[in-house]
N, C-alpha and C positions, 0 to 999 in steps of 0.2 A: 211859809217855813220849809212845808214839803216841796213843793218846786224848786227852792235855793238848795236844799241837799242834794236834790235830782242832777243840777244844774252842776254842783260840785264833783260829784260822781262821774258827770258825763265828762268834765273837763279831765279829772284824775285819767279815765279810760283813753281819753284822745291824747293825752301827753304821753300814757305809756306805749300808746300804739307810735306815736311819732318815735320815742325813744327805741322800741325795737324796730322801727324800719333802719335809723340810724346806724344802730346796731350792725344790723346785717350788711348795709351798704360798707360799712368801715370794715368789718370783716372779708368780705369779697375784694375791696380794693385796699385796703391798707394791710389786713390781719394774713402776713406772712414774713418770712423772716427776711431780712435785705440779701441782695445778689451778691452772693461773694465770689463768682468766678472773676476770675482774671481776665483779662483782655487779651488774645492772641493775635501777635503783630506779624506784617511780613516785613522782612528787612531789605528786599529789594521789589520792584514794581510788580505787579503779579501781570501774569501774561496768560492768553488761554487760547491755544491755539484749534482751531476747528479741523476738526477730522475729515477727509474728503470719503462720504460714501458713497456705496455703489449709485450707479443713475436709476435702476429699478427701485432701489430703497428710498432715495433721496424724493422719487416720485409719488411712493406710495404712504410716506409719510414726508409731507411739503412742512410741516411747522416743529418738527422735531430737529434736533442737531445731537452733536456728540462733540467733544473739545476735550484738549489735553492740556493740563494747568503746568504752568511752568514759570519761573522767575530767574529775572538775570541771565547770566552765562549760561544755564541750566536751559532755560526757552531757546538760548538762541544756537546752543549744541544739537537739541531736539527737533528745531523745524525741519531736520532733514531725516525723515525715516529711513529705516526701521529703529526700534526701540533697543532698548537691551537691560532695561528694569524690569520689576516686579508689577504686573498689574492690578490696581486697584480702581474699581467703579464706584463713582459717588451718584444717588438717585436723590434728587429733591424730592418733597412734598407737595402738601396742596399750596399752591400758588408760590412753590420755591422758584430759586434762581439757581443756576447751573454756577455760578458764582460764589456759591456756599460754601463750595471743596476749597477756597483758599486758606483757610484757618489748617485744616488737617494735611494738607497739602504741603502748605509752610515748614509745618514741624517737621514734617516726616524728610523735607529735605533738608532742614539744619540737624537732621540726625544724622542722615546719611554724611553730610558732610564731615562729622565729630569723626567719622569712622572710615574718612580718604575712600567714600564712595566706595565701599566693599561690598554693600548690600545697598540699592536704593529700589525707592518707588515710582511707578509712574502712575499719577492719578488722572484719572478719567473722570469727566462729570458730562451728563446727558441733561439736554434744554426740554424742558417738557412745555413751553410757553407760557408756561406757569399758569397751568391750568388749574380751574377749582375741583378738584377730584376729590374733594371731600364731600362738597355740595352737588354732583353730582357723578355718579359713577358710569356713565356711559363710555367715558374714555380710559377707563381702567385697563380694560383688555386689551387694547390699542396701543396704549404704553408697554404693557406686559412684552407683547410681539416687536416692539421696536427695540426693548431692549435687549432679547434674544438676539437681535441681527446686530446689535451694539458689539454684545461678549464675542458673536463670530468674526466681526470686522477687527477688534481690538486683536484677539489671537492671531489674527493675519499678519500684524505689525510686526509680531516678532520672527516671523519666516526666516529660516536660515542661520538664528543663534545657535550656540553650542548647546544650551537649555533652556531653548525656547519653551515658553510657560504654555501649560495646559487647559490652565484655568484660571482665573479670577477670583479677586476678594471682593465683596460688594458691601457698601457702606449704605444704608438706606434712612433717610430723615423721615417721620412722619409718613404719610402714606408712600414713600418711597419704598420703605421697609416693607409694606404689604403686596405693593406690586413685584419684588425680590423674591418673595416668596410662592409668588404665583406661577412663577416661571418654571417650577415644576408641576404645575399643573398642566402645559401645553404638551402636545403629542410628541412634537420632533423634538423635544427639550431632551440633552443628556447631563443628567442630572452631574457628570463628572466636569460638567464646565464652571461651576463654582466650586472652591474650597473652603470660603469661610464666609459668614454673613451677620454682619451686626448691623441691626437696627436702633437707630434712636427715636425714643416719643412715638412712637409707632402704635396705633390702637389695633390688636391682634385680634381681640376677641369679638369688639361689635364696632362699629362706625358710630362716630361721635353723633352726627344727627344724619342718621338713614331717612334722606327724604324722598327718594326713588328706589324703585326696584332691582334698578342695574346695580348698584353699589350693595344692597342686600343678598341680590343674588351672588356676586362678585364674591364676598364674605362666607357666604355658605360652601362655594364650589371650593374654596382656597382651605377652610379648615376643616372642611370634609376629607379633602385629599389628604392633608397632612395627619389625620387620624386614623384612617384606615391603612395607610400606607404608613405608618408610624417606624417599623421595623423596618424598612426599605432604604429610610431617608439618613442618608449617613453625612449629613450637613454638618457642619459646625456650626449653628446659631448662636447668636448674643441677642438680647432685649435687652436693652436699656430703657431706663423710665426717669423722665426728670425730676417727679418727687413731687412735693407740697407746692413747690413755686408754680409748676404748670396745670394753670386753670384751666387750659384749652383741653389738655388730655390727661385726664385723672390717670394714676399709675395701675389701677385695675385694669383698665383697656388694654395696657401695654405689655401685659405679661401673658407668655404663650399659652394658650389655652389646655386646661392642666392634662386634658386626654390626649392633646397632642405633642405632647411631651415622647419625642424619639431619644434616640439612644445617645445624643451630644447636643441639649438645647438647656439653655439656660437664660433664667429672666431674672434681673438685679435692678437697684432704683440707684441713680447715680451717686447719692448721698451715701449708700455703702460700698460703693468702690473705691478699693485701697489708694491713698494717695489724690484721692478726689474729694471724698467728705463734702460735697456743697451738694445741695437741691439747684435745679437749674429750671428754668421755662422753657416754653416750647421752642422758642428760636437760641436762647442763648447755649442750649444742648450742641448745639453745631459749631459754636467759637468759645465756649468753656474752656481756659487754658489745661486745668487741672484734669480734666476729662479728655480731652484730646492728645494731650501726652501718656496719658495711662495708656490710652489706646494704641499709640504710635509705637509704645515699651512693646506691647503686647503682640503687634507685626513683625518688628523686627526680632522678638523671641520664637517667633512661629518658623522662622525662616531655616530654611533645610540648606546647611554647609557646604553640601556635597553639590546639589542641584545649584544652589543661590535664588530658588524660590519657596514659594510659601507651602510648606509641607503637609501632606497630605492623612497626616495623623490625627485622630480627634482626642483633642483636647483642649483645654482654657490655660491661659498665662495669667498669673497675679500677682503684679509687682509688690515685693512686701517693702518692708522700713528702709532696710540696708542692701538688701540684695535682690536678686530675682531668682525665682525657682518656679518648676514648670508641675503645675498640679493637673491629674489626671481627675475631672471631676466622677462623681459617682454614678453621674447616670451615663459617659462616657465610653464604659465598658463595653467591650462589645458582646452582644446577648448572643448572637450568633458562636461564636467558639464556646460558651458554656453550653448551648445546645447542640453541639458535635459531640464535647466531651461526655454528658450525659449518654448519649446516643450510644456511644463506642462503649461505655460501662455497662450499658444493658446486655448490648448484644455478648461481649466476649464472655466465655462460660457459661452460656445458657444455653438451652436446647430448643428447635425450633418453634417448642409449642411455647414458651416463654417468648420467644419473638414476638410470635406471631400477636400474643396476649398485649406484650409492649406496644405493637403497632396499631392494635386496637384501640388502646389506652391513649397512644399519642396523635392518634387521628381524633379521638374523642375531644383531646386537649384543644385540638387545633380548630375544628369545630365549635367549640365554645366560644374560643378565645376570637375568631371570626363574627359569632355571634355577639360578644362583648363589645366587640368594636362598631358593629353597626349600630346596638344600642347606644354606644357612647357619641356616635356621630348624629343619630337622631335628638339625642339630650342635647349637643349645644346647636341642632339647630333649630330647635323649640325654645332655647335660651335668649339665641340672636332675634327670631321671631319677636319674642314676646320683650325685648328690648325697645327694638324696634316700633311694635305698638305702642309702648308707655311714651317712648321719645315722638313718636309722630305725634299721637293724640296731643301729648303736651304742649308741641310748638303751632298744630289748630289751634287751640285752645288759648294761645296768647296771639296768636296773629289776628283771629277774630276779635280778641278784646279790646286791642289797643284803639279801634275809633271811640270805643265804649266809655275805656280809660279816660282819654282824653276830654271826652265830652263829659264825664264823671269830674275829673280833675276841674275844670270851667268851671262847675257849678255848686262846687264844694262849700263855697261860703252857705249858698242858699239852704244846701243840704245842713249843716250845722245849725244853722239857725231854725231849721225847722225839727230838727230831731233835740234839739235842747229844749222842746215842749213835752217832750215822752220821758218813760222811766226806759230806765239803763237797758234791759233787753229789747224793747221797742225802738229806741234810740239805733241800735245797731241795725236791726232790721230795716229801718229808714234811709240809713246812709248806703247799706247793701242793697238794697233792691228798691230805691226810691221813683218817683216819677220821672227827674232827673238823668236817668237812664236811657241810653238810647236802644238797647236790647234788655232781654230779661234771660235769669237764669236758665230756660229750657233751650234758651237759641245757644249759650254758652255750652252747653252739654249735648243736645242734639246734632247742632250742623259738624260739630268737629268730628263726630262718631260716623255720621253720612258720608264725609268728604275720606275719612280713613279706611272704612270701608269702600268706597269706591276706588281710592287709589290701588288697595292691595289684592282685591280680587275682579278688578276689571281688568 
């Protein structure tokens, strides 16, 4: 009778475990809203015109290329350079294709046709040879340097125009957005070469899978630079997260680090963008019609009517229900103007002693601010290391446990027969640590820790 009751308890336990596992799998693969993004279409055949790069640059980066997107008559007209539009550069992400620019490029072309080409955009795209930079970070620095050269090459295509552009707008998908942010860390890079940066589903905080030191060091360099130089970065930066449907890059990683918010940075989720209101997965964020329409409207609203180029003003545009208005975000107000005003108000009408005291106070505030920024950078670095440590540890455990799990599943029927003869607590122990295991628990813990230490400290 006792054994019969024990078997019933064991059966109930196994049924519960199977139910929980099934529920977890269902939540991962089916527990999200349907894809409500409308498909974006090209009304004419898309063409990608390869831009000829300087010979030295082509030899230095033989695997990378630069393309100009076009359709129909527009593509035919612009086969003869130079160009007359507003340059926008698209950067694909991990294993991404340069052809992903076609959705936003086609919508921008249709918008330009609606206004009789009063303004139009020239969309360029970089071919990174679909490199897996999310798994191996050794190519990120090379990609960053190539993008810098591409920007200079693009601007040369507009020489001789009445209002030749002096900067480009950048749209970066996934790791392409991180490469765009890394441009500012280059020694010879001029910040004025970029007037707007929009990242889509880019993990800014930390890598999704930090499998090597290259990608971890790259993240530390980029985030530390943006933290320590936040006041000097006048680049309008917008980070758009995919939301709940993006199971590859969660929204928490796509938000710009809190401590690196400069005067014109904003992070949003696609479901919170006006006239979009939908969540996107990691790939559909590139072609989601609602989001691309909103992005293009923002691009056209930012055009300076006098120069017919993207304005250098620091603001964001949000299309509203029936009309468009330009709103200045609270973070976009220039802190330099506030500093200058307060300095003049302190100096005027005061004697030299008071001015010296105010100078000492201001110097003290500057020192404390610098100290605070350094602490912020170190905190961000520590959090990145912690994130990398946890992810690496879990990755090694899963990889090393795979042979044991396969062997364990094959012998599960034998384990169930053996475990049914024991009470419930002992049965769980038999199933978890039975003789049918290829490895033991100490191996699960010790070997991953050892390998992780070797990877991080050697």
